[in-house]
N, C-alpha and C positions, 0 to 999 in steps of 0.2 A: 577552747575546744570543747565539743557538745559532747553530753555524756546521756545514754539510753537507759530508762527504767522499765522494765515491761514486764507486770505480774498479770496473768493471766485467771480469771477467775473460776476458769474449769480446773485449774493445778491448785490454787489456793482456796480456800472459801473466805473470800472476801468478795466487799460489794462497795461501791460498783465497779465495775471495769475499771483499772487505775494503769494504763501505760501513759506515759506521759513520755515527752522529750522536752527535755530543759535545754537552756543556751547557759555560757557560762556566769550567768548574772543571775541564775535560779527562775527564769520565768520559764511559764510553760510555752511552748511552741506549736506540739502537735500533741494529739491523744486519741488511744483506740476508744473507738464510742460503739461500736459492736465487733461480737466474735460471731463469724455463722463457720461451722465445723472449726477446725483450726485457723481458718481465715479470718485475719483482721479486719478491721474497715475503720482508716482513719478519718480525722476530722478535717483535715488538711485534704483528703481527696471529695468529700462533700463539697470544702468549698471551690474547689476545683472544678467539678460538675457544675455547680452554680453557676460561675464565671461563665465555662463555655457555654451553658445554656440561655444565659443572659446575650451573649454573642450571637447565639445563632439564631435569638427571638423564639428560644421554646419557652411554653408557657405549661405549668404544673396546674395541674385539677386543684389539688388538696396544696398543704404548708408545704413548703419546698424544703425545710428544717428535717420532715419526716419522709416525704415523697421519696427524698434523693439517697437517703440512707438505705428505704426499704428497694428501690429499686438495683442500688451496689448488692445489695444483700442476695437479690432473687439471681443476678448476674451469677452470684460465685455458686448456688443452686446449681444452675446449667452447667457452668465450667465444671464443677467437680463430679456432676453427672456426665459429662463426655468424657473426663478422665477415667470414669469407670467401665463404660461401654466404648473404650477407644475411638471414641470420635475424633479424625484428626481434620486438617485443611493442609493444601499441599502450600509450600513456602511460596510456589510460582503463585497462587493465586491471592497469598498474601500482597508480595509484590506487587500485583497487576491493581489491586484495588487501592494499594498507597499511590501508586502513580497513576491511576485516572483522577485522585482525589487532589494530588498536587497539580496536574494539568490543569483542574476545574480552578483551583487558587492562582494559578499563573494568568488564565485569561481574564482572571475578573481583577488583578489586578496590575496585571500589565507586563510583566516580562519576570524570567528567573529571578535576577538580578534585586529587583524588587520584592518578591516574598523571601530572598534571602534577608534583605534588610529589616524587612518588615518583624521575620520571625526572629533575627537575629542568630540564624545559624546557617551553614552550608546545605546545601540540598542533602548532602547524604547523611547531616545529622538528623535534619526534619524527616528522612524516611527511617532512621534507625529510632527516634523516637517516636516514630507513629508506628513503627512495628506490632509492640505486645498489644496493643490497646485496639489494633484491628486484627489481629489475630483471633484474639477475644471475644470480638464481635463475630466473626465468622464462626466460632467454635459454637457460641450460643445458638447461632442462628442455624447452622447444622444440627444442636442437638434439637433444637425446637422442632425442625422437620423429620428428624427421626422419631421422636415422641408421636407425631402426630400422622405419619405415614399413613398408616392402616384404614383411619377415619374415612368413612364416603356417604354421601348422600342419595336417597334416590330421587328419581323425577317425582314422584308423589310427593316426597317430602317437600321438596321446592316449592311445588303448585300451591301445597297446603299452607305452605310459611307465609306467600305472598298475596294467598287470597285473603289471608287474617290481618293485616299490617293496613295502617291507614296509607290513604293515597298521597301524603305529605313526606311517609317515610322509605316511597319507593325509587330506589338508589339513582341519580341523575348517572348515566354514560357520557364520561368526556370524549370529547372527539378522538377520532381512531384511525388510522392508515393501514392499507395495505401495499408494500413495496417490495419491487424486484431490484435486484443488483446483479451487475457482472462485474467483477474485479479481476485485477492483472498485476500480478507481481513482478516490480519492476529487477528483470537479471542482473545481478553481480557478477561481473568480471572475473575471470581464472586469476587473473593475478590478484586480484583483494582475497578469495579463498586463499589462495598460496600464503601470501601473505599474514593473514590471522592462523593457518594451520603454521606456519614456521613460529610464530610467536608461542603457542603452546607446544610446540614442540621443543622452544628452549624454555619454557618454562619445566618440561619435566627433565630436561637435561641439569638443570640446576637444582632441583630435588634430590635426585639422582647423585648429583656428586657433593652433595650434602652442605652447598653455600648458604641454601634458606629452606624454610620450611614449606610445606604445601600450603598453611592455614594463610600464613604470611602474603603469600602471593596471593591467593583468592582476596583475601584482604584489600590487598592493594591494585589489582586487574580485574577480577572478576565482575562481567555486565549482570550478574542474578544481585540485585539489589537485598532480596531477601537471605539469602545464605551468605553474602558477600561479609557482613558484620560479624558471622559463626564462623570465621575463617574458610568458606563451601561448605560447611555442613549441613545437611538434608538430615528429617528426621526421617524413622523406619517408614519404608514405603513398599507396598506389594508391586509388581510387575504390570498390575492394569494401571496403577495410579502414577506410572510415568510414560515418556513417551517411547514407543516401542525400540527404536535405534538404542537409544539411552541406556532404556531397562535391560537390554541384551548384552550390552558392554560391561554394565555394574554387575549382571548377575554371572558373570563371565571371570568376573576377579576372584583371585582365592587367597594373594596376598599383598595385606596392608602396603608393605613396602613398595609394590609394583605398581604404578600407574598404567591407566590404559591407555592407548593407543587416541588419536584424535577422533574422536565421536561429533557427527553432524546429526543433529536434531532439527525439529521444525522452528525451535527457538534461537539455534545457531550451532556454535562449536565448542565441544566441551574437552577436557581431562580430567580423569575420575579415578579416585584412591576410595578405595574400600575400606571403610571403618569395621563394620562389624555385620555378620549373617546371623538373622534370628527365625528359624523357623522359612516362612514362606516371605520373609519379609529381610530386607535390607537398607542399612544406613551407611553413606556415602558422601565425602567431599566432591567438590567439582569445581572448576573454574571454568566460567562461561565467554566466552568472547564473540562479539556479534560481525560480521563482514558489514563493511556501509555500502550502501546503495548512492552510487553515484547522481550528479543532478543530470547528467545526460542519458541515464538511464530510467529515472521519474518523467524527464522530457517525453521521450521515447514512450514509454507506456500511455502517458497521456494525451499523445498526438494518437497513439494507435484506437485509445476507446473513444476520443472525438468523431475520429473515420466510422468505427461502427455503430456511434451514434446517428451519424449522419445517413450511413446506408440503409437503418432503421427508419429512419424517419421519412426518406426517399422511395424506401421498398427497391432497396437496389442490393444484388447479392455482390457481396465483397469479391474482390478478382480470384483471391485464392479459393474460393468455393464455385465458382465458374465451371461447369463441365460435372461438378459434383453434387451439385445443390439445386432442385426445381421446385419452385414455386415462389411464393412471400417468403420475404427474412425479416423475422420477427424478432421482437425482445426476449422471447421465450427459445426462441431456435439459436439467439447468438449468445444467450445463458448456456444452453446445454451444449453447445461446440466451441467455447470462445474462454469462459469465464473460469479460474481454478478455484473458485471458493466450493471446498466440498461439500460445505454445509448446504449450500442453494444450487448449486449445479442438477443435481438430480432432480430438483424442484423446480425447474425452469427459472430459475433465478430467486423464487419467492419467500423471502426471509418468514422466519419463523418463532415465534418461542416456544421453548423447552423448558420441562422440568429438568432438576439435577438428575435423573434418573436416563434423559434422553427421550424423554417421549414428548412428542409433538404436542403444544397447548394450544395454539390459536397464530393465526397468521396477521392477527390485528394488533397493532400496537399503539399506545400514545407517543406523541414526539418525545417525553421526557425519558421513554423506555426503550429509543432507539439509540443507538452509537452518537455522541454530539456531532461528530462531523458529519451524518446522514440526515440526522434531525434539524440541523442548519440546510441542507440543502433542498430537504423534500419541504420545508416551510415555505419553500419561492414557487413548487411546484403546482400545474391544473392537474386534474385527473386525466390521465394518458399520457401526458408530459414525459420524456425523457430529457436528464441534466446533461450538462457538462459534465468532462470530466474533472475530477477532485482526486487529492489523496487523503488517507485515513490512516490511522494505525489500529492495526488487528488485532486480535486477540491474544496472538505470540508476538505482539507487540515488533512488530513489523511493519513497516511503510509498505503499504497498497495502494494502488491507484485503482477508482472505481466509477461508474456510472449507475444512475438510480433510474427506475421509473415509478409515478406514481400511479399503482393501480388502481384505487378505490380509499375514496375519503368518507368516513361517515360521521356527520356534525353529531354535537353533542345533543341529547336527546334523556326525555325520561325513560328508565327501561321498561321494554315490553315481554312477556312471558315466550311470544313467539319469534320475537328478532330477538333477545338479548337471554336466553337462555342459560348460557352459559355466564353471564356475567352474574345473573338471579343463583346459578347452583353455587358460583364461587363465594357470594353473600350468605348464605345458608352453612356453605362447608367452614367458612373462614369463623362464625360464631359459635360452631360447633367446635373447631380446633382451639377457640381463645378458652372456650371452658374447660375443654379438657385439661389445656396447661394450666389455668386455674388452679383447679382442682389437683393437680400434680404439684404442682408448687405448695399449696395447703398441706397435704400428704408429705411433701419432702421437707416440710419445717418440724412436722411432728416428731419424726425418722432424724433430726438433725439438731446436734448441740447449738442453742441461741444463747448468747447475752448479750443485754445491752446496757448502756448508761441510764441511769436514772431519768437523766433529762428527756428520753424519748419514752416512758412509758406511759404518757398521757396523750401520746400521738392519734391520730385515727388513721391505722391502715390501710390498706387496699386486701391484703391476705390476713387472716386472721392466724395465732397461734405463736406470733412472735413474744408475746407480753406472757409469759410464765409465774 
């Protein structure tokens, strides 16, 4: 049986930090090597990150034995500040990122079964093991964005910066593409919708009869991987953070013992249980079920999109528009009339990168920044060419059918102030943001309790102030 002995130097005037885990033979298995605030960093954490870095081909600029614990300490500073500033991320965002990563692994390794065999875990266990790490990564990213959100640069500053740097330091702009898209969501049958509603109503009846708890049913049946492991529980959220239909039902709840009626959102169908209201924030549990799309519905949507693509290629007005539409029939027309992608329909199908605040940044994408299904198709197209119909998973984790048109391709080149001002502006802005974050970390170290093992006091750290 393992025994744990933890003594923090911040509580007792002992040196060095002497927290150790021992096995039943008295051998040291783990130890606390740093303390940042009230957060310990274990030697096992450093070893794990070293192993993962090696697996992913990462290289550290300095000694990994120094760089890795320092980066872990910096992460804890950002996480601590995120808690102070009430920075949060949606469970749906965490789940979406985890699913995207799992799909990448499955594509690399060949199948879900092979991934489970390689990881020696079921998919649900893999998701659960990834949750906290991915949530923390997103919180750190969100905290950094919050800290630098007010930093700006002027055109004069951009021109001055690039006027003074050597030619071999001017950035290379990778190949970028502009893509238009039309999507159709396959129709779900009324029978399937009713089947899912009946399931959710049955869950409600079982809870009301006292046969089982809401949390148990959520863990067993919910299709929201982020909240399922927590018995369906979501963190405190405001109305704006939730799907409008979900928010309306959730905020109407007043009694934790009474469940909502079946609610349909863009993610699927839910029943909701109130946990607590706190001002304009609410904490609820939910069970998510997603109606399944039939193969025949997907086939029908693909066929319809292929017909639309042929109409555009041959400049033929579709039968359903004859008498209502006059003139050439273009991809832009079809996107405006047919597409159910609300993010691109009003922009004639043109995809665009947006900031976290919804501002349009650019219509140019590197292939790696596009959804993988779109990137694979676009990579095979010539400028002006329209793809055949294909399926993809959208941001709501739903299967949709799509066709895309490659509107433009800009080959990789050295940036110029006239053609690539935004790229150059981003370089200057990023440098200023990096300097601001570096200075913030240095100041945060000064105001935070830090204690590290003597073995690390000869390290050459990136940030000053760790050693006191």
